Residue, then its C-alpha position, 0 to 999 in steps of 0.5 A: x434149710x440154710x438158704x447157701x444149701x441148695x447152691x452147695x449142692x449144686x456145686x458138688x454136684x458140678x464139682x463130681x460131675x467134672x471130676x468124673x468127665x476129666x477121669x473119663x477123659x483121660x481114660x479114653x486118651x490113655x486107650x488111644x494113646x495104647x491103641x495107637x502104641x500097639x500099632x506103631x509097635x506092630x509096625x516096628x516089629x522086626x521079628x524078634x518079639x514072640x507072639x506080638x500079633x496077638x497083642x490087643x485091647x480087649x474086653x478086659x483092658x476096656x473094663x479096667x480102664x472105664x473102672x479106674x478112670x470112674x474110681x479115680x474121678x469118684x475120690x479125687x471128685x467126692x472130697x471137695x464135693x463134700x466140703x462144698x456141701x457142708x461150708x463152714x461159713x462160722x469159722x470163715x468168718x471168724x478167720x476174716x480173710x479174704x479166701x481163706x479156707x480151713x486148716x483142715x480142708x487145706x491139709x486134705x486138699x494139699x494131701x490129695x495134690x501130693x498124693x496125684x503127683x506123687x503117683x503120676x511120677x512113679x507112672x512116669x518113671x515107670x514108662x520111662x524104665x519100660x521104653x528104655x528096657x524096650x529100646x535096649x532089647x532091641x539091640x540084643x541079638x537073638x542068636x546070642x541069647x540062644x547060645x548063651x541060654x543052651x550054654x547055661x542048660x548044658x552047664x546046669x544038666x538040663x536038656x534045654x529043648x525049650x529054649 
């Protein structure tokens, strides 16, 4: 066994642990924000949102958040941990640069960073659209919606009882 093997194993374990701690912290922070958002939404409710009193964070939401947080921590921590466990010392010595890494590792690391940034931007855009839609929905008069829906129902020949 090479002399660097125990050190690399310790580094890989530390990288994986750090990634899991960060992802679980993010999941807990997300749950706290969700709980606060639900509480604020219930306080702001003008009475136009149906069944808002039934909205809550249940066990399924908690389990899903825990699962996604652990999955993300494992995925984004496992690749650097595996790379740290098997360093390519011969290739690094041949290149001779300070802090140089292999081209394949650099590409993989760049790909992971790109994927993380892309996913965060998609989530940010989705959250912005959701907030904008909610704010626009708050400005809609429910009485005008009811009359519009009943007119549509009478034109199509349905009774419109469920509206």
